[in-house]
C-alpha positions in Angstrom: -8.0 -7.0 10.7 -6.9 -7.1 7.0 -6.6 -3.7 5.6 -6.2 -3.0 1.8 -3.7 -0.4 0.7 -6.2 1.5 -1.6 -8.5 3.8 0.4 -10.1 7.2 0.4 -11.3 9.4 3.3 -12.7 13.1 3.3 -13.6 15.4 6.1 -15.1 19.0 6.2 -14.8 20.6 9.6 -16.0 24.2 10.4 -14.6 25.7 13.7 -15.9 29.5 14.3 -14.9 31.5 11.1 -12.2 28.7 9.8 -13.2 25.7 7.6 -11.0 22.9 6.9 -11.1 20.2 4.4 -8.9 17.2 4.4 -8.9 14.4 1.6 -6.8 11.2 1.7 -6.5 8.7 -1.0 -3.8 5.9 -1.6 -2.6 3.2 -3.7 -0.1 0.4 -3.4 3.5 1.0 -2.4 6.1 -1.1 -0.8 6.6 1.3 2.1 4.7 4.4 3.7 4.9 7.2 1.2 2.9 10.3 2.5 2.6 13.4 0.0 0.9 16.5 1.4 -0.5 19.3 -0.5 -1.6 22.2 1.8 -1.4 26.1 2.2 1.9 27.5 2.9 0.6 29.0 6.2 0.4 25.2 7.4 4.2 24.4 6.7 4.8 24.5 10.3 2.3 21.8 11.0 3.7 19.2 8.4 5.5 16.9 11.1 2.5 17.0 13.4 0.2 16.2 10.3 2.4 13.2 9.2 2.5 11.9 13.0 -1.2 12.1 13.2 -1.9 10.3 9.9 0.5 7.5 10.6 -1.9 6.4 13.2 -4.2 5.2 10.3 -1.9 3.7 7.8 1.3 1.5 7.7 2.0 1.1 4.0 1.0 2.6 0.7 1.3 5.9 -1.4 -0.9 8.5 0.4 -1.9 11.6 -1.1 -3.1 14.2 1.2 -5.1 17.3 0.2 -5.6 20.0 2.9 -7.6 23.3 2.1 -8.4 26.1 4.4 -10.7 29.1 4.3 -10.9 32.0 7.0 -14.2 33.9 7.0 -13.2 36.5 9.8 -12.5 39.8 9.1 -9.2 39.9 10.7 -7.7 37.5 8.2 -5.8 40.5 6.6 -5.3 44.1 7.3 -4.1 47.3 5.3 -0.6 48.5 6.6 0.4 52.4 6.1 4.1 52.8 5.5 4.7 56.3 6.7 8.4 56.4 6.3 8.2 55.3 2.6 5.3 58.1 2.1 7.4 60.6 3.5 10.5 59.6 1.1 8.3 59.9 -2.0 6.8 63.2 -0.8 10.4 64.5 -0.2 11.7 63.6 -3.7 8.5 64.9 -5.2 9.2 68.4 -3.8 12.7 68.3 -4.6 11.7 67.4 -8.3 9.2 70.4 -8.3 12.0 72.6 -7.0 14.6 71.6 -9.6 12.2 72.1 -12.5 10.5 75.1 -11.2 7.1 73.4 -11.2 4.1 73.8 -8.9 3.7 71.5 -6.0 0.3 70.0 -6.6 0.8 66.8 -4.6 -2.4 65.1 -3.5 -3.0 62.4 -1.1 -4.8 60.3 -3.9 -1.6 60.8 -6.0 0.9 59.8 -3.3 -1.1 56.8 -2.1 -0.7 55.1 -5.5 3.1 54.6 -5.2 4.3 51.2 -4.4 4.6 50.0 -0.8 2.7 52.9 0.6 -0.2 50.7 1.4 0.3 46.9 1.6 -1.8 44.1 2.7 -0.7 41.8 5.5 -1.9 38.8 6.7 -2.8 38.4 10.5 -0.7 35.9 12.2 -2.3 32.6 12.8 -3.4 31.5 16.2 -1.5 28.3 15.7 -3.0 26.5 18.8 -6.6 27.2 17.6 -6.0 26.5 13.9 -4.2 23.2 14.9 -7.1 22.1 17.1 -9.5 22.6 13.9 -7.0 20.9 11.5 -6.4 18.0 13.9 -10.0 17.4 14.1 -10.5 17.3 10.3 -7.3 15.0 10.0 -8.9 12.5 12.5 -12.3 12.5 10.8 -10.7 12.0 7.3 -8.1 9.4 8.7 -11.0 7.3 10.2 -13.1 7.2 7.1 -9.8 6.3 5.1 -9.1 3.5 7.5 -12.8 2.2 7.3 -12.8 2.1 3.6 -9.3 0.0 3.7 -10.9 -2.2 6.2 -14.0 -2.8 3.8 -12.1 -3.6 1.0 -9.6 -5.8 3.1 -12.6 -7.9 4.1 -13.3 -8.7 0.3 -9.7 -9.4 -0.3 -9.6 -11.6 2.8 -12.7 -13.8 1.6 -11.3 -14.0 -1.9 -7.9 -14.9 -0.6 -9.2 -17.7 1.7 -11.4 -19.3 -1.1 -8.1 -19.4 -3.3 -6.1 -21.0 -0.4 -8.8 -23.7 0.0 -8.6 -24.6 -3.8 -4.7 -24.8 -3.4 -5.1 -27.0 -0.5 -7.6 -29.3 -2.7 -4.7 -29.5 -5.3 -2.0 -30.3 -2.8 -3.9 -33.0 -1.3 -4.7 -34.5 -4.5 -1.0 -34.5 -5.4 -0.1 -36.1 -1.8 -2.6 -38.9 -2.9 -1.6 -39.4 -6.2 2.2 -39.6 -5.7 2.5 -43.2 -4.0 0.3 -44.5 -7.1 2.9 -43.1 -9.4 5.5 -45.5 -7.8 3.1 -48.4 -7.9 2.5 -48.0 -11.5 6.3 -47.4 -12.3 7.0 -50.7 -10.6 4.1 -52.6 -12.3 5.4 -51.3 -15.8 8.9 -51.9 -14.9 8.3 -55.6 -14.1 6.2 -55.8 -17.2 9.1 -54.6 -19.5 11.6 -56.8 -17.9 9.4 -60.0 -18.2 9.0 -59.2 -21.9 12.9 -58.8 -22.2 13.9 -61.8 -20.2 10.9 -64.1 -21.3 11.0 -67.0 -19.1 14.0 -65.9 -17.0 13.5 -65.1 -13.4 13.5 -61.4 -12.5 15.9 -60.2 -10.0 13.6 -58.7 -7.3 16.6 -56.9 -5.4 17.6 -55.2 -8.7 13.9 -54.3 -9.6 13.5 -53.0 -6.0 16.7 -50.8 -6.5 15.5 -49.2 -9.6 12.1 -48.5 -8.0 13.8 -46.9 -5.1 15.9 -44.5 -7.4 12.9 -43.6 -9.3 10.9 -42.9 -6.0 13.6 -40.8 -4.7 13.5 -38.7 -7.9 9.9 -38.1 -7.8 9.2 -37.9 -4.2 7.6 -34.6 -3.1 6.7 -35.5 0.5 8.8 -32.4 1.7 7.3 -30.0 -0.8 3.8 -31.3 0.1 4.6 -30.7 3.9 5.8 -27.3 3.3 3.1 -26.3 1.0 0.6 -27.4 3.8 2.3 -25.5 6.4 2.5 -22.3 4.2 -1.2 -22.5 3.2 -2.0 -22.7 6.9 0.3 -19.9 7.9 -1.3 -17.7 5.2 -4.8 -18.6 6.2 -4.1 -17.9 9.9 -2.4 -14.6 9.1 -5.3 -13.4 7.1 -8.0 -14.5 9.8 -5.8 -12.9 12.7 -4.5 -9.9 10.9 -2.8 -8.6 14.1 0.7 -7.9 13.0 1.4 -4.2 14.2 3.5 -3.5 11.1 1.0 -5.0 8.4 0.7 -8.4 7.3 1.4 -7.7 3.6 5.1 -8.3 3.5 4.8 -11.7 5.5 2.1 -12.8 3.4 4.2 -11.7 0.2 7.2 -13.9 1.6 4.8 -17.0 2.1 3.4 -16.8 -1.5 7.1 -16.6 -2.9 7.7 -19.9 -0.6 4.6 -21.6 -2.1 5.6 -20.6 -5.6 9.1 -22.2 -5.0 7.7 -25.5 -3.7 5.1 -25.8 -6.7 8.1 -25.2 -9.2 10.0 -28.0 -7.3 6.9 -30.3 -7.7 6.4 -29.6 -11.4 10.2 -30.1 -12.2 10.1 -33.6 -10.5 6.7 -34.7 -12.0 6.7 -37.4 -14.7 2.9 -37.7 -14.2 0.5 -35.7 -16.3 -2.2 -35.7 -13.8 0.1 -34.2 -11.2 1.7 -31.8 -13.8 -1.8 -30.7 -14.5 -2.6 -30.0 -10.5 0.8 -28.5 -10.2 0.0 -26.0 -13.1 -3.3 -25.2 -11.6 -1.6 -24.8 -8.1 0.9 -22.3 -9.6 -1.9 -20.3 -11.3 -3.7 -20.1 -8.1 -0.5 -19.0 -6.1 0.1 -16.3 -8.8 -3.4 -14.9 -8.2 -2.9 -15.1 -4.5 0.5 -13.1 -5.1 -1.4 -10.5 -7.0 -4.1 -10.0 -4.4 -1.4 -10.0 -1.6 0.1 -6.9 -3.3 -3.1 -5.0 -2.3 -2.8 -5.8 1.3 -1.3 -3.5 3.9 
Protein backbone atom coordinates (compact mmCIF):
# COMPACT_ATOMS: atom_id res chain seq x y z
CA UNK A 1 0.00 0.00 0.00
CA UNK A 2 1.55 3.28 -1.17
CA UNK A 3 0.59 6.30 0.95
CA UNK A 4 1.02 9.95 0.13
CA UNK A 5 2.32 12.21 2.90
CA UNK A 6 -0.43 14.76 2.28
CA UNK A 7 -3.83 13.93 3.71
CA UNK A 8 -6.89 15.18 5.59
CA UNK A 9 -9.33 13.61 8.01
CA UNK A 10 -12.13 15.03 10.15
CA UNK A 11 -14.43 13.48 12.71
CA UNK A 12 -17.24 14.80 14.89
CA UNK A 13 -18.41 12.53 17.69
CA UNK A 14 -21.15 13.22 20.24
CA UNK A 15 -21.21 11.09 23.36
CA UNK A 16 -23.97 12.01 25.80
CA UNK A 17 -23.63 15.72 26.59
CA UNK A 18 -20.11 15.95 25.13
CA UNK A 19 -19.04 16.68 21.56
CA UNK A 20 -15.53 16.03 20.21
CA UNK A 21 -14.20 17.36 16.91
CA UNK A 22 -10.85 16.16 15.54
CA UNK A 23 -9.17 17.38 12.34
CA UNK A 24 -5.94 16.05 10.87
CA UNK A 25 -4.00 17.48 7.95
CA UNK A 26 -0.45 16.84 6.81
CA UNK A 27 2.28 17.87 4.40
CA UNK A 28 5.64 16.36 3.45
CA UNK A 29 8.33 15.97 6.06
CA UNK A 30 11.40 13.78 6.40
CA UNK A 31 10.26 12.42 9.76
CA UNK A 32 6.99 12.19 11.69
CA UNK A 33 6.20 15.52 13.35
CA UNK A 34 2.83 15.71 15.14
CA UNK A 35 1.66 19.15 16.32
CA UNK A 36 -1.44 19.15 18.53
CA UNK A 37 -3.73 22.08 19.32
CA UNK A 38 -6.34 21.22 21.94
CA UNK A 39 -8.08 22.54 25.08
CA UNK A 40 -5.82 22.77 28.14
CA UNK A 41 -8.03 20.32 29.99
CA UNK A 42 -6.88 17.63 27.52
CA UNK A 43 -3.16 18.08 28.25
CA UNK A 44 -3.14 14.93 30.35
CA UNK A 45 -4.14 12.94 27.24
CA UNK A 46 -1.34 14.23 24.97
CA UNK A 47 0.85 11.13 25.18
CA UNK A 48 -2.12 8.82 24.61
CA UNK A 49 -3.28 10.96 21.66
CA UNK A 50 0.14 10.71 19.99
CA UNK A 51 0.25 6.95 20.50
CA UNK A 52 -3.23 6.56 19.02
CA UNK A 53 -2.40 8.65 15.94
CA UNK A 54 0.89 6.90 15.18
CA UNK A 55 -1.13 3.90 14.05
CA UNK A 56 -2.29 5.92 11.02
CA UNK A 57 0.94 7.62 9.94
CA UNK A 58 4.69 7.01 9.66
CA UNK A 59 6.06 10.24 8.17
CA UNK A 60 4.94 13.79 7.52
CA UNK A 61 4.24 17.04 9.35
CA UNK A 62 0.80 16.45 10.84
CA UNK A 63 -1.32 19.21 12.39
CA UNK A 64 -3.97 17.98 14.82
CA UNK A 65 -6.86 20.22 15.89
CA UNK A 66 -9.09 19.06 18.74
CA UNK A 67 -12.13 20.97 19.99
CA UNK A 68 -14.54 19.98 22.76
CA UNK A 69 -17.95 21.08 23.96
CA UNK A 70 -19.76 20.02 27.14
CA UNK A 71 -23.50 20.72 27.14
CA UNK A 72 -24.15 19.31 30.60
CA UNK A 73 -25.16 21.64 33.43
CA UNK A 74 -22.46 20.19 35.65
CA UNK A 75 -19.67 21.61 33.50
CA UNK A 76 -19.06 24.41 36.04
CA UNK A 77 -20.41 25.55 39.42
CA UNK A 78 -20.44 28.62 41.68
CA UNK A 79 -18.36 28.40 44.83
CA UNK A 80 -19.10 30.57 47.90
CA UNK A 81 -15.92 31.43 49.80
CA UNK A 82 -17.26 31.99 53.34
CA UNK A 83 -13.88 32.70 54.94
CA UNK A 84 -13.16 35.53 52.49
CA UNK A 85 -16.67 37.01 52.99
CA UNK A 86 -16.19 36.96 56.79
CA UNK A 87 -12.87 38.72 56.45
CA UNK A 88 -14.40 41.46 54.27
CA UNK A 89 -17.29 41.84 56.76
CA UNK A 90 -14.92 42.14 59.73
CA UNK A 91 -12.88 44.87 58.09
CA UNK A 92 -15.99 46.76 56.99
CA UNK A 93 -17.27 46.84 60.59
CA UNK A 94 -13.85 47.97 61.75
CA UNK A 95 -13.92 50.79 59.20
CA UNK A 96 -17.37 51.86 60.39
CA UNK A 97 -16.13 51.97 63.99
CA UNK A 98 -12.97 53.88 63.10
CA UNK A 99 -14.82 56.59 61.22
CA UNK A 100 -18.06 56.65 63.23
CA UNK A 101 -20.18 55.52 60.31
CA UNK A 102 -23.42 53.59 60.21
CA UNK A 103 -23.10 49.88 59.53
CA UNK A 104 -25.21 49.63 56.33
CA UNK A 105 -23.57 46.48 55.07
CA UNK A 106 -25.88 44.53 52.75
CA UNK A 107 -25.55 41.12 51.14
CA UNK A 108 -25.69 42.58 47.64
CA UNK A 109 -22.78 44.89 48.50
CA UNK A 110 -20.66 42.23 50.20
CA UNK A 111 -21.16 39.69 47.40
CA UNK A 112 -19.51 42.01 44.88
CA UNK A 113 -16.10 41.83 46.51
CA UNK A 114 -13.45 39.74 44.65
CA UNK A 115 -13.30 36.02 45.37
CA UNK A 116 -16.48 35.93 47.48
CA UNK A 117 -18.12 34.01 44.65
CA UNK A 118 -16.01 32.14 42.08
CA UNK A 119 -16.72 29.85 39.14
CA UNK A 120 -15.13 26.43 39.21
CA UNK A 121 -15.10 23.80 36.50
CA UNK A 122 -16.11 20.33 37.52
CA UNK A 123 -13.35 17.77 37.32
CA UNK A 124 -13.38 15.71 34.15
CA UNK A 125 -14.35 12.10 34.23
CA UNK A 126 -11.11 11.16 32.44
CA UNK A 127 -12.15 7.63 31.57
CA UNK A 128 -15.44 8.77 30.05
CA UNK A 129 -13.86 11.70 28.20
CA UNK A 130 -11.01 9.59 26.83
CA UNK A 131 -13.52 7.04 25.53
CA UNK A 132 -15.26 9.69 23.40
CA UNK A 133 -12.03 11.42 22.38
CA UNK A 134 -10.45 8.13 21.34
CA UNK A 135 -13.44 7.33 19.14
CA UNK A 136 -13.13 10.72 17.40
CA UNK A 137 -9.36 10.27 16.98
CA UNK A 138 -9.77 6.86 15.37
CA UNK A 139 -12.51 8.03 13.00
CA UNK A 140 -10.45 11.04 11.91
CA UNK A 141 -7.33 8.87 11.69
CA UNK A 142 -9.01 6.35 9.39
CA UNK A 143 -10.35 9.07 7.09
CA UNK A 144 -6.91 10.66 7.11
CA UNK A 145 -5.29 7.35 6.16
CA UNK A 146 -7.88 6.69 3.44
CA UNK A 147 -7.15 10.07 1.83
CA UNK A 148 -3.42 9.30 1.88
CA UNK A 149 -3.99 5.90 0.29
CA UNK A 150 -6.15 7.37 -2.50
CA UNK A 151 -3.51 9.93 -3.38
CA UNK A 152 -0.84 7.24 -3.05
CA UNK A 153 -2.59 5.16 -5.72
CA UNK A 154 -2.40 8.07 -8.19
CA UNK A 155 1.27 8.58 -7.35
CA UNK A 156 1.97 4.89 -7.87
CA UNK A 157 0.35 4.88 -11.35
CA UNK A 158 2.22 8.01 -12.37
CA UNK A 159 5.56 6.72 -11.12
CA UNK A 160 5.08 3.33 -12.76
CA UNK A 161 4.48 5.02 -16.13
CA UNK A 162 7.62 7.14 -15.69
CA UNK A 163 9.67 4.07 -14.76
CA UNK A 164 8.51 2.31 -17.94
CA UNK A 165 9.68 5.33 -19.95
CA UNK A 166 13.03 5.24 -18.16
CA UNK A 167 13.45 1.57 -18.98
CA UNK A 168 12.85 2.30 -22.67
CA UNK A 169 15.66 4.87 -22.64
CA UNK A 170 17.98 2.46 -20.83
CA UNK A 171 17.28 -0.32 -23.35
CA UNK A 172 17.91 2.07 -26.24
CA UNK A 173 21.29 3.02 -24.76
CA UNK A 174 22.10 -0.68 -24.23
CA UNK A 175 21.34 -1.44 -27.90
CA UNK A 176 23.08 1.64 -29.24
CA UNK A 177 26.35 1.26 -27.26
CA UNK A 178 27.85 -1.65 -29.31
CA UNK A 179 27.08 0.25 -32.52
CA UNK A 180 29.25 3.16 -31.38
CA UNK A 181 32.29 0.90 -31.14
CA UNK A 182 31.65 -0.53 -34.61
CA UNK A 183 31.27 2.97 -36.04
CA UNK A 184 34.44 4.12 -34.28
CA UNK A 185 36.40 1.17 -35.66
CA UNK A 186 35.12 1.85 -39.17
CA UNK A 187 35.95 5.55 -39.02
CA UNK A 188 39.38 4.86 -37.52
CA UNK A 189 40.19 2.35 -40.25
CA UNK A 190 39.09 4.86 -42.84
CA UNK A 191 41.28 7.62 -41.41
CA UNK A 192 44.32 5.36 -41.13
CA UNK A 193 43.82 4.19 -44.72
CA UNK A 194 43.77 7.78 -45.92
CA UNK A 195 46.95 8.55 -44.00
CA UNK A 196 48.86 5.45 -45.00
CA UNK A 197 47.54 5.45 -48.57
CA UNK A 198 48.74 2.09 -50.02
CA UNK A 199 50.52 0.82 -46.90
CA UNK A 200 49.07 -2.11 -44.95
CA UNK A 201 47.12 -1.34 -41.74
CA UNK A 202 48.46 -2.85 -38.53
CA UNK A 203 45.38 -4.79 -37.40
CA UNK A 204 46.80 -5.37 -33.91
CA UNK A 205 47.35 -1.67 -33.35
CA UNK A 206 43.88 -0.95 -34.70
CA UNK A 207 42.37 -3.53 -32.34
CA UNK A 208 44.25 -1.98 -29.40
CA UNK A 209 42.93 1.52 -30.19
CA UNK A 210 39.39 0.21 -30.51
CA UNK A 211 39.74 -1.67 -27.22
CA UNK A 212 40.93 1.48 -25.41
CA UNK A 213 38.02 3.45 -26.85
CA UNK A 214 35.52 0.72 -25.97
CA UNK A 215 36.77 0.68 -22.39
CA UNK A 216 36.28 4.45 -22.09
CA UNK A 217 32.73 4.47 -23.41
CA UNK A 218 31.55 1.16 -21.96
CA UNK A 219 28.38 1.61 -19.91
CA UNK A 220 27.50 -2.06 -19.35
CA UNK A 221 27.78 -1.79 -15.56
CA UNK A 222 25.69 1.37 -15.48
CA UNK A 223 23.02 -0.25 -17.65
CA UNK A 224 22.93 -3.32 -15.40
CA UNK A 225 22.57 -1.22 -12.26
CA UNK A 226 19.91 1.01 -13.81
CA UNK A 227 17.87 -2.04 -14.82
CA UNK A 228 18.20 -3.32 -11.26
CA UNK A 229 17.24 0.00 -9.64
CA UNK A 230 14.26 0.53 -11.94
CA UNK A 231 13.05 -3.00 -11.21
CA UNK A 232 13.55 -2.56 -7.44
CA UNK A 233 11.69 0.76 -7.48
CA UNK A 234 8.77 -0.75 -9.35
CA UNK A 235 8.65 -3.80 -7.07
CA UNK A 236 8.72 -1.58 -3.99
CA UNK A 237 5.86 0.54 -5.33
CA UNK A 238 3.73 -2.48 -6.17
CA UNK A 239 4.38 -4.26 -2.87
CA UNK A 240 4.35 -1.18 -0.62
CA UNK A 241 4.80 -3.42 2.43
CA UNK A 242 7.62 -1.67 4.28
CA UNK A 243 6.47 -1.22 7.88
CA UNK A 244 8.50 2.00 8.19
CA UNK A 245 7.21 3.43 4.90
CA UNK A 246 8.76 3.09 1.45
CA UNK A 247 9.58 6.75 0.81
CA UNK A 248 13.14 6.64 2.17
CA UNK A 249 13.98 3.49 0.22
CA UNK A 250 12.58 4.95 -3.00
CA UNK A 251 14.52 8.17 -2.46
CA UNK A 252 17.75 6.20 -2.10
CA UNK A 253 17.05 4.24 -5.30
CA UNK A 254 16.34 7.47 -7.19
CA UNK A 255 19.66 8.92 -6.04
CA UNK A 256 21.47 5.80 -7.27
CA UNK A 257 19.70 5.96 -10.65
CA UNK A 258 20.70 9.61 -11.01
CA UNK A 259 24.33 8.70 -10.31
CA UNK A 260 24.33 6.02 -13.02
CA UNK A 261 22.70 8.38 -15.54
CA UNK A 262 25.37 11.01 -14.83
CA UNK A 263 28.09 8.44 -15.46
CA UNK A 264 26.55 7.42 -18.79
CA UNK A 265 26.44 11.06 -19.89
CA UNK A 266 30.04 11.66 -18.84
CA UNK A 267 31.20 8.68 -20.92
CA UNK A 268 29.04 9.39 -23.94
CA UNK A 269 30.61 10.52 -27.25
CA UNK A 270 27.45 9.82 -29.22
CA UNK A 271 24.72 12.41 -29.73
CA UNK A 272 21.90 9.86 -29.74
CA UNK A 273 23.02 8.32 -26.44
CA UNK A 274 23.49 11.79 -24.94
CA UNK A 275 19.94 12.73 -25.93
CA UNK A 276 18.58 9.56 -24.33
CA UNK A 277 20.77 10.13 -21.27
CA UNK A 278 19.37 13.62 -20.81
CA UNK A 279 15.81 12.29 -21.21
CA UNK A 280 16.65 9.62 -18.64
CA UNK A 281 17.94 12.20 -16.14
CA UNK A 282 14.86 14.34 -16.69
CA UNK A 283 12.58 11.39 -15.90
CA UNK A 284 14.67 10.46 -12.85
CA UNK A 285 14.33 14.02 -11.54
CA UNK A 286 10.56 13.87 -12.01
CA UNK A 287 10.48 10.55 -10.18
CA UNK A 288 12.54 11.99 -7.31
CA UNK A 289 10.12 14.90 -6.96
CA UNK A 290 7.13 12.54 -6.82
CA UNK A 291 8.86 10.26 -4.36
CA UNK A 292 9.14 13.17 -1.90
CA UNK A 293 5.34 12.91 -1.55
CA UNK A 294 5.41 9.24 -0.55
CA UNK A 295 5.34 8.20 3.09
